[in-house]
ZAMARGU-4260 file (C-alpha; in steps of 0.2 Angstrom, whole numbers, plus 5000, padded with zeros to 4 digits):
<rodrens>
0) 4961/5039/5073 | 4948/5025/5075 | 4953/5008/5068 | 4951/5009/5049 | 4940/4996/5040
5) 4950/4997/5024 | 4968/5001/5021 | 4978/5002/5005 | 4997/5000/5004 | 5007/5007/4990
10) 5021/4997/4982 | 5035/5007/4991 | 5029/5002/5008 | 5026/4984/5003 | 5044/4983/4996
15) 5050/4989/5013 | 5040/4976/5022 | 5046/4962/5010 | 5064/4966/5011 | 5066/4970/5029
20) 5055/4959/5041 | 5054/4968/5057 | 5055/4985/5049 | 5042/4999/5052 | 5033/4995/5035
25) 5033/4977/5040 | 5025/4981/5057 | 5013/4993/5048 | 5007/4979/5037 | 5006/4967/5051
30) 4995/4978/5061 | 4984/4983/5046 | 4981/4965/5042 | 4976/4962/5060 | 4963/4976/5061
35) 4957/4980/5044 | 4954/4974/5026 | 4970/4977/5016 | 4965/4981/4999 | 4973/4978/4982
40) 4969/4979/4963 | 4976/4969/4949 | 4986/4984/4944 | 4993/4987/4962 | 4997/4968/4963
45) 5005/4968/4946 | 5017/4982/4951 | 5022/4974/4967 | 5026/4958/4958 | 5035/4967/4944
50) 5046/4977/4957 | 5049/4962/4968 | 5055/4953/4952 | 5069/4965/4949 | 5087/4957/4950
55) 5094/4972/4959 | 5085/4966/4974 | 5094/4950/4975 | 5107/4957/4986 | 5093/4960/5000
60) 5084/4944/4998 | 5082/4929/4986 | 5069/4931/4972 | 5060/4916/4978 | 5057/4924/4995
65) 5052/4940/4987 | 5039/4931/4976 | 5033/4921/4991 | 5030/4938/5000 | 5020/4943/4984
70) 5010/4927/4984 | 5006/4928/5003 | 5001/4947/5001 | 4990/4942/4986 | 4981/4928/4996
75) 4978/4940/5011 | 4973/4956/5001 | 4955/4960/4997 | 4954/4962/4978 | 4944/4976/4971
80) 4941/4979/4952 | 4948/4996/4947 | 4947/5001/4928 | 4959/5011/4918 | 4945/5024/4917
85) 4944/5025/4936 | 4962/5028/4937 | 4962/5041/4923 | 4947/5050/4932 | 4956/5052/4949
90) 4954/5070/4955 | 4965/5078/4961 | 4978/5067/4953 | 4995/5063/4959 | 5010/5072/4952
95) 5016/5055/4947 | 5003/5048/4936 | 5009/5030/4939 | 5003/5032/4957 | 4985/5036/4953
100) 4981/5017/4953 | 4983/5018/4972 | 4971/5033/4974 | 4958/5025/4962 | 4959/5009/4973
105) 4957/5019/4989 | 4941/5027/4981 | 4935/5010/4974 | 4936/5001/4991 | 4931/5016/5002
110) 4948/5015/5011 | 4951/5026/5026 | 4970/5025/5025 | 4983/5024/5011 | 5000/5019/5018
115) 5014/5026/5008 | 5032/5029/5008 | 5031/5039/4992 | 5032/5058/4994 | 5022/5060/4978
120) 5007/5052/4987 | 5009/5059/5004 | 5009/5077/4998 | 4991/5074/4994 | 4986/5071/5013
125) 4972/5071/5016 | 4965/5065/4999 | 4946/5066/4997 | 4944/5060/5015 | 4957/5047/5014
130) 4972/5049/5026 | 4989/5046/5017 | 5001/5041/5030 | 5019/5035/5031 | 5021/5018/5039
135) 5027/5026/5055 | 5013/5038/5055 | 5000/5024/5052 | 5007/5015/5067 | 5007/5030/5078
140) 4989/5034/5073 | 4982/5017/5076 | 4992/5014/5092 | 4994/5032/5100 | 5006/5033/5115
145) 4997/5031/5131
</rodrens>
């Protein structure tokens, strides 16, 4: 795979990056930020902030650190407008309709890759020319073994 210009991360991968610095999702996000535009929409950012705000995550990391991750991600992400109508028009749709926001964003920003830890999204690989890869597969694709 050539270096992608635009990459979308789903919430599950971003949560992994936020809760475990040095993890594979964290490394995938770091690499993507260094080589491409990492894209988000208000809906994807809202979901990230909502999930990171859950008290059950306190055992992994403080709420303040989780919210700082969300704020830093928001500052570095390239924001794209995606309407509810665009989400509803996603075809083929994800079997989990809540994940259509990531597909609609990938289409709106013309992403080459959607990094996802969610099987409901990865089963669609490739989706309308967009590679849907796990964080590990993304790292392997952009940094193949010599």
